[in-house]
C-alpha positions, 0 to 999 in steps of 0.5 A: 858153404861155411864162411860165405861172403855176402854183400848187402845192397842199400840201393836197387841194382836197377833204378838205384832207389832206396825204397825196397822191402823184404818180399820173400825168403827162398831156399837154395834147394839145388846146392847149399840148402841155405835161405836167401831174402828177396827184396822188392823195389817199390819204384821199379818193381825189380826183385833182387836177392839181398844180401847176396854172395859177392862175385868172389864167393858165388862160384861154389853155388854153381858147382853141382852136377845139375847145372846143365848149361856148363855141361856137354854130356848128358848124365841122366834122363833129365839132362838128356831131355834138357839137351834134346830140348836145347838142340831144338831151342838152338835151331829156333834161336838161330832162325830168329837171329836170321829173321832179324838180320837176314844178311847175317853179320856180327853176333855176340852171345853173352853167357854162351855156356858151352857154345852150341848156339855160337857154333851153329851161327858160325856154320850159318855164316855169322861172325861170332864171339862169346863171353862165358865166365865159367872156365869149364864151359868156356874151354868146351866152347873154345874147343869148338870155336877156336878161341872166340869165347872170352872170359869178360866183356872187357876183352872185347873192345871194338865199340859199335861192332855187333849186329845182335847181342843175346843174353839168354837167361844170363842177365839175372846172374850178372852182379854189375847189372847197370855197368854190364848193360851199358858196356854191351850197348856200347858194343851194339851197332846203332841199328842192332838188336839186343835180346834178353830172356829172363824168368818171370816171377809173376808167371802162372808156374811161379804163382803155383809153386810159390817158394818152391818155384825153381825160377827163383834159383837163389843165389845164382839168380840175383834179379827177377824181372816182372813187366814193370821192371822190364819197362823201367829197364827199357826207359833207363837204358833208352831202349825201344822194346821191339817184341816180346816172345814167349819161351813155352819150353821153360814152364815144363823144365821149371815145373819139373825142377819145382816138383822135385823141390816141393816133393823130393820123395815122389817117383821120377815118373810122377814128377815128369807127369806133374811137370807136363801137366803144370807146364801145359796149364801154365802156357795155356793160362799165359796165352790168355794174359799178355806175357805171363809165360814162365820166361819171356824173350825181350827184343830191344833196339836202341832208340 
């Protein structure tokens, strides 16, 4: 990654405070092997990569075979497992959408990847649209969804038209954090729901793996939301937090990647075994303390 273009932030991307400190230095194990600084906002608790690649310079950091969410075909055992779990997760997500709005309606998935969830939702009677900046993933999605997936949010103009908007592990990737959320909220009906799933930097697996925790995923993950940052997010955008739902599969997947980062020479069998134990322990510990799962899904409504 020669000649990388970095932007240095002088304010917290969430609350705009200038009071933040360097918190940790994390290596990009997945792609570039470069190290990035993560800052911690003293006011709202958000952690954020700073300096970070500009929107124009970040694409190469996504360009690696293990970036599964842009792929449809499994190339190895980890991808195979990931896709089996993803299929189950899609069914669970659809069930959840249907429970929030039994009458169905209009649904927007922001960062929809290759469009599995949108395809299932459409088959289930939802009117769907997606946003996916990655060209390869978007083309795959549109081959199933007849052009319903757009590159940017600005291509969707009709205000107040969606019953549900979801961002599953997407918000942490968005450069224009506040602007994007404001645009999404304009598209949401007054009685609609916005669902946001993010990794938790205070989870038990994050504490266990420290700088090797795969949830840091620098520089692709620009932000890390703990519960303090989620509270600040809720207040800032005048939202009401309806519910917080654990995502128990994530601890296994993140532990699997983290094991590989921490000890790349161990056998795949050893890596899987340790990841299963770690994921189970993380979920068990999280069940005793509110919300300290590897990832959580936050369900918001407008106030």
